[in-house]
C-alpha positions in Angstrom: -15.2 13.5 -5.9 -13.4 12.2 -9.5 -15.1 9.8 -11.6 -14.1 8.7 -15.2 -14.0 5.8 -17.8 -10.6 4.6 -18.4 -9.2 1.9 -20.9 -6.1 0.0 -20.1 -4.2 -2.7 -21.4 -1.5 -2.5 -18.7 -1.9 -0.8 -15.5 0.6 2.3 -15.2 1.1 1.0 -11.5 1.0 -2.6 -10.9 1.7 -2.8 -7.3 1.9 -0.6 -4.5 -0.3 1.3 -1.6 -3.7 2.7 -2.4 -3.1 6.5 -1.7 -7.0 6.9 -1.3 -10.6 5.3 -1.2 -11.8 3.9 -4.6 -14.3 1.7 -6.3 -13.8 0.5 -9.9 -16.7 -1.1 -11.9 -15.4 -2.9 -15.0 -17.3 -2.5 -18.0 -14.9 -4.8 -20.4 -11.7 -6.9 -20.1 -10.7 -8.8 -17.2 -8.0 -8.1 -14.6 -6.1 -10.1 -11.6 -6.2 -8.5 -8.3 -4.3 -9.1 -5.1 -4.4 -8.0 -1.7 -4.8 -8.4 2.0 -7.8 -11.0 1.3 -6.4 -13.1 -1.3 -6.2 -13.2 -5.4 -9.3 -12.8 -7.4 -9.9 -12.0 -11.1 -12.1 -9.5 -11.6 -14.7 -9.5 -14.8 -17.2 -7.2 -16.5 -19.7 -5.7 -14.3 -18.1 -6.6 -11.1 -17.1 -4.0 -8.4 -13.3 -3.7 -6.5 -12.9 -2.0 -3.4 -9.7 -0.3 -3.0 -9.3 1.1 0.6 -6.6 3.6 1.5 -3.5 2.4 2.9 -3.7 -1.4 1.5 -1.2 -2.8 -0.1 -1.9 -4.2 -3.7 -1.0 -6.0 -6.9 -2.9 -6.1 -9.8 -2.5 -7.2 -13.6 -4.5 -6.8 -16.7 -5.7 -10.0 -18.3 -7.5 -9.2 -21.1 -7.5 -5.2 -22.1 -10.0 -3.4 -19.8 -12.5 -0.5 -20.0 -13.6 0.8 -16.4 -14.8 3.5 -14.3 -13.5 4.3 -11.2 -15.0 6.5 -8.5 -12.1 8.1 -6.1 -12.3 10.9 -3.4 -10.0 11.3 -0.3 -12.9 12.0 1.4 -14.5 8.7 0.5 -15.1 6.4 3.0 -15.9 2.9 3.5 -17.5 3.3 7.1 -21.1 3.9 7.7 -22.4 6.7 10.2 -25.7 4.4 10.6 -26.7 2.8 14.0 
């Protein structure tokens, strides 16, 4: 599993299909994110879940600093019953 703090004034990839599941926590700044469920502004201390295979569009509104946790093994499904 990979996790790192990253800074961006612009995303390297602004649209496409997510190659793996990940969670992003914004520390500073703001970005706009569009997925199958709609468009939202992501502000500091908010989490965004990126699901593998989902279409997306994202754009930095104010330069951001964020933590991303990604893994090919990471799952949003629960094994609890």
